[in-house]
C-alpha positions in Angstrom: 21.8 -103.1 -45.4 23.4 -101.5 -48.2 25.3 -103.5 -50.8 29.0 -103.0 -51.4 30.1 -102.5 -54.7 33.7 -102.0 -56.4 34.7 -99.0 -58.3 34.3 -100.4 -62.0 30.5 -101.3 -60.9 30.2 -97.6 -59.3 31.8 -96.1 -62.6 29.3 -98.4 -64.9 26.3 -97.1 -62.8 27.3 -93.5 -62.8 27.3 -93.9 -66.7 23.8 -95.2 -66.4 22.7 -92.2 -64.3 22.9 -93.3 -60.7 23.9 -90.5 -58.5 26.8 -90.6 -56.3 26.7 -89.2 -52.9 29.9 -88.0 -51.0 29.0 -87.8 -47.3 32.4 -86.5 -46.3 33.1 -83.1 -44.9 32.7 -79.9 -47.1 36.5 -79.3 -46.9 37.4 -82.8 -48.0 34.7 -82.6 -50.9 36.1 -79.2 -52.0 39.8 -80.4 -51.9 39.1 -83.3 -54.3 36.1 -85.6 -55.1 34.7 -88.2 -57.6 33.8 -86.2 -60.8 29.9 -85.8 -60.8 29.5 -86.8 -57.2 26.9 -84.8 -55.2 28.1 -83.3 -51.8 25.8 -84.3 -48.7 28.1 -84.1 -45.8 27.1 -85.9 -42.7 29.3 -83.3 -40.5 30.6 -80.1 -41.3 34.3 -79.6 -40.7 34.0 -78.5 -37.2 31.7 -81.3 -36.3 33.9 -83.9 -37.9 37.0 -82.5 -35.8 35.0 -82.9 -32.6 33.9 -86.5 -33.3 37.3 -87.4 -34.2 38.7 -86.1 -31.2 36.2 -87.8 -29.0 36.8 -91.1 -30.7 40.6 -90.8 -30.2 40.6 -89.6 -26.6 37.6 -91.1 -25.1 35.6 -93.8 -27.0 33.9 -95.0 -30.1 30.6 -95.0 -28.0 31.1 -91.4 -26.8 31.9 -90.5 -30.6 28.8 -92.0 -32.0 26.7 -90.2 -29.4 28.2 -87.0 -30.3 27.8 -87.7 -33.9 24.0 -88.5 -33.2 23.5 -85.3 -31.5 25.0 -83.3 -34.4 23.1 -85.4 -37.1 19.8 -85.8 -35.5 18.4 -82.0 -36.5 19.8 -82.5 -39.9 18.1 -85.9 -40.9 15.2 -84.1 -42.5 17.4 -82.1 -44.6 19.3 -84.9 -45.7 16.1 -87.0 -46.6 14.9 -83.8 -48.9 18.1 -83.6 -50.6 18.4 -87.4 -51.4 15.0 -87.4 -52.8 15.7 -84.2 -54.9 17.9 -86.4 -56.8 14.8 -88.0 -58.3 16.5 -91.7 -58.6 15.4 -94.9 -56.9 18.9 -95.8 -56.2 21.9 -94.1 -54.9 25.6 -94.9 -54.5 26.9 -93.4 -51.2 30.8 -93.1 -50.0 32.8 -91.5 -47.2 36.5 -91.6 -46.8 37.1 -95.3 -46.3 33.6 -97.0 -46.6 33.2 -96.7 -42.9 30.5 -95.3 -40.6 29.7 -92.2 -42.2 28.6 -93.7 -45.5 27.0 -96.6 -43.5 24.8 -94.0 -41.3 23.7 -92.3 -44.3 22.9 -95.4 -46.5 20.7 -96.5 -43.5 18.7 -93.3 -43.5 18.3 -93.3 -47.4 17.2 -96.8 -47.2 14.5 -95.8 -44.5 12.9 -93.6 -47.3 12.6 -96.6 -49.6 15.7 -96.0 -51.7 18.1 -98.7 -52.7 21.6 -97.8 -51.5 25.0 -99.1 -52.6 28.3 -98.2 -50.6 31.5 -97.9 -52.4 33.9 -100.5 -51.1 36.8 -98.9 -49.6 35.4 -95.4 -50.2 37.0 -92.4 -51.6 40.5 -93.7 -50.6 40.0 -96.7 -52.9 39.0 -94.6 -55.7 41.9 -92.5 -55.2 44.3 -95.5 -55.6 42.4 -96.7 -58.4 42.9 -93.6 -60.5 46.7 -93.4 -59.5 47.1 -97.2 -60.8 45.2 -96.4 -63.8 47.9 -93.8 -64.9 50.5 -96.5 -65.4 48.5 -98.2 -68.1 50.0 -97.7 -71.4 48.3 -95.1 -73.7 49.1 -94.2 -77.2 49.7 -90.8 -76.9 50.6 -88.2 -79.8 51.9 -84.8 -78.6 50.9 -81.4 -80.3 53.8 -79.0 -80.3 54.5 -75.9 -81.7 55.6 -72.1 -80.8 53.3 -70.0 -78.7 50.5 -68.8 -81.0 50.7 -71.7 -83.1 47.2 -72.5 -82.5 47.5 -75.8 -80.8 44.5 -75.6 -78.6 42.3 -74.5 -81.5 43.5 -77.6 -83.5 42.9 -79.9 -80.6 39.4 -78.7 -80.5 39.0 -79.4 -84.3 40.5 -82.7 -83.8 37.8 -83.7 -81.3 35.2 -82.4 -83.6 36.3 -84.9 -86.1 36.0 -87.7 -83.6 39.7 -88.1 -82.6 40.5 -88.7 -79.0 41.6 -85.4 -77.1 43.1 -84.9 -73.7 42.6 -81.1 -73.2 45.0 -80.7 -70.1 44.7 -77.1 -70.1 41.0 -77.1 -70.4 41.1 -79.3 -67.2 43.4 -77.3 -65.6 41.8 -73.9 -66.1 45.0 -72.6 -67.4 46.5 -72.0 -70.9 50.1 -73.0 -69.7 52.2 -69.8 -69.9 52.9 -67.0 -67.4 49.8 -65.7 -69.0 47.6 -68.7 -68.6 45.5 -67.7 -65.7 44.3 -64.5 -67.6 40.3 -65.1 -68.2 40.2 -68.6 -66.5 38.2 -69.6 -63.4 40.3 -71.1 -60.1 42.3 -73.8 -60.9 41.3 -77.4 -59.2 43.8 -79.0 -56.7 46.4 -81.4 -58.5 44.4 -84.3 -56.8 41.1 -83.2 -58.2 43.1 -82.8 -61.4 44.0 -86.4 -61.5 40.5 -87.3 -61.4 39.5 -84.9 -64.1 42.0 -86.5 -66.3 41.0 -89.9 -65.3 37.3 -89.1 -66.1 38.3 -88.4 -69.6 40.8 -91.0 -70.3 38.6 -93.9 -68.9 36.2 -93.5 -71.7 38.6 -93.7 -74.6 39.5 -96.7 -76.6 42.7 -98.2 -75.8 43.6 -99.1 -79.3 43.3 -95.4 -80.7 45.5 -92.6 -80.3 45.0 -89.8 -77.7 46.0 -86.2 -79.0 47.6 -84.1 -76.1 49.1 -80.7 -76.4 52.7 -80.3 -75.4 53.0 -79.1 -71.7 55.4 -78.8 -68.8 54.9 -81.1 -65.9 53.0 -78.4 -64.2 50.4 -76.3 -65.7 49.9 -73.3 -63.5 49.6 -74.6 -60.1 48.7 -78.4 -60.9 50.7 -81.1 -61.8 50.4 -83.9 -64.5 50.6 -87.2 -62.6 54.1 -88.6 -62.8 53.3 -91.9 -64.7 51.1 -90.1 -67.2 53.7 -87.3 -67.6 56.5 -90.0 -68.3 54.3 -91.3 -71.2 53.6 -88.1 -72.5 57.0 -87.1 -72.6 58.2 -90.3 -74.4 55.4 -90.0 -77.1 55.7 -89.0 -80.7 55.5 -85.0 -81.4 53.7 -83.3 -84.3 55.2 -79.9 -84.6 53.0 -77.3 -86.1 55.1 -74.9 -87.9 53.0 -71.7 -88.0 54.0 -68.4 -89.7 55.2 -65.9 -87.3 52.6 -63.1 -88.3 49.8 -65.9 -87.9 50.9 -66.6 -84.5 51.1 -62.9 -83.6 47.7 -62.1 -84.7 46.5 -65.1 -82.6 48.2 -64.1 -79.6 46.8 -60.4 -79.9 43.1 -61.9 -80.3 43.5 -64.1 -77.3 45.3 -61.6 -74.9 45.4 -58.1 -76.0 41.9 -57.2 -74.8 43.0 -58.1 -71.1 43.5 -54.7 -68.9 46.9 -53.1 -69.3 47.8 -53.7 -65.6 47.1 -57.3 -65.7 49.4 -57.9 -68.7 52.1 -55.7 -67.3 51.8 -57.9 -64.1 52.2 -60.9 -66.2 55.3 -59.6 -67.8 56.9 -59.1 -64.5 56.4 -62.9 -63.6 58.9 -63.7 -66.3 61.4 -60.9 -65.9 64.0 -62.9 -64.6 64.0 -65.5 -67.4 63.2 -63.2 -70.2 66.1 -61.1 -69.1 65.5 -57.6 -67.4 66.1 -55.3 -70.4 63.9 -57.2 -72.9 61.2 -57.5 -70.0 61.5 -53.8 -69.3 61.0 -52.9 -72.9 57.8 -55.3 -73.1 56.7 -53.9 -69.9 57.0 -50.3 -71.1 55.6 -50.9 -74.5 52.5 -52.5 -73.0 52.1 -49.6 -70.4 52.5 -47.2 -73.3 49.6 -48.9 -75.2 51.8 -50.8 -77.8 50.6 -54.4 -76.8 51.8 -55.7 -80.1 55.3 -54.7 -79.6 54.9 -56.2 -76.0 53.9 -59.5 -77.5 56.7 -59.4 -80.0 59.1 -59.0 -77.2 57.8 -62.0 -75.4 57.6 -64.2 -78.3 61.4 -63.8 -78.5 61.7 -65.4 -75.0 58.9 -68.1 -75.6 60.2 -69.2 -79.0 63.7 -69.7 -77.5 62.2 -71.5 -74.6 60.4 -73.9 -76.9 63.2 -74.5 -79.4 65.4 -75.5 -76.6 62.8 -78.1 -75.6 62.7 -79.3 -78.9 66.1 -79.8 -79.4 66.2 -81.7 -76.0 63.5 -84.1 -77.6 65.7 -84.5 -80.6 68.6 -85.6 -78.6 66.3 -88.3 -76.8 65.5 -89.6 -80.2 61.7 -88.9 -79.8 59.9 -89.2 -83.2 59.2 -85.8 -84.5 56.9 -84.9 -87.3 56.2 -81.3 -88.9 53.1 -79.8 -90.2 53.4 -76.4 -92.1 50.7 -74.0 -91.2 50.6 -70.7 -93.1 46.9 -70.3 -92.4 44.4 -69.8 -89.5 42.2 -72.6 -91.0 42.5 -75.1 -88.1 40.4 -77.8 -90.0 42.8 -77.9 -92.8 45.7 -78.3 -90.4 44.1 -81.0 -88.5 43.3 -82.9 -91.5 47.0 -82.7 -92.4 47.9 -83.8 -88.9 45.6 -86.8 -88.8 46.8 -88.0 -92.4 50.3 -88.5 -90.9 49.0 -91.7 -89.5 51.9 -91.8 -87.1 51.7 -95.3 -85.6 51.6 -96.9 -88.9 54.2 -95.1 -91.1 57.2 -97.4 -90.0 58.6 -94.8 -87.7 57.2 -96.5 -84.6 
């Protein structure tokens, strides 16, 4: 019988290369999963629904019999997929560590593999992740107006050995109304939580974690509330970048997208931007003057950012500024690190 392990042990074993097999249904896995887990569903979505209905309306025995009817023809395929992972030991989990993971563990052990079952299953992992976000983290927020180069600077900080949580990268979204352009589909908010946890759990708790200034939502996903609370109270480093440098970066990142897509994005912020300004930006873009459209949009985004910065100032959030009149992100990153924020007497 497969030995049960807790989440900490599972994470350690994953780091050592032990595969994790998620035997939940395809839709459960697609919605959210343990990062790195392999999906080998015991039942497909329709089969799971049928077995569940029989369990509730008839009996456990009849549900098991129906399950065996579904699973029998698939056992050979399950075996092949498990052996293809080329590991002598596996970790198996279902929703709550019940019959599905038990059945699959039995099959894999019949193949001569050593199996471990995650105690409490995916539900226990999910609760573990949510609890983790309440732990104190030494965040420093990288702020600045649109086009300041925050994402590039974060990448440079990471290359320099700093701890960086790239929320936009994990969310597959750049944060603004234009943020979905060029990105793949976003994860669910639940999966976003797990991706964040998978980064943070590896960090040194005594060191700073750099994160970009974001709203609580990034596109359609949301930063978990306990984490958002910590980020919103963290010191801010404002990258004060020259306007023309910002404009050049925006043109480089967005101008190559088709005109119709850019016009569609401008329409999304029409109410907030003001109809007249949005219409001017829309027409400029439609007429091929994407730089003028970008300038019009910057007026809106600059006002939005400045308003948020004033709010933080009124809340006594420690704010630092780094002048940036160059696109040399390495130079800017070095200036930011040299601030030594948590040891300068302001915290």
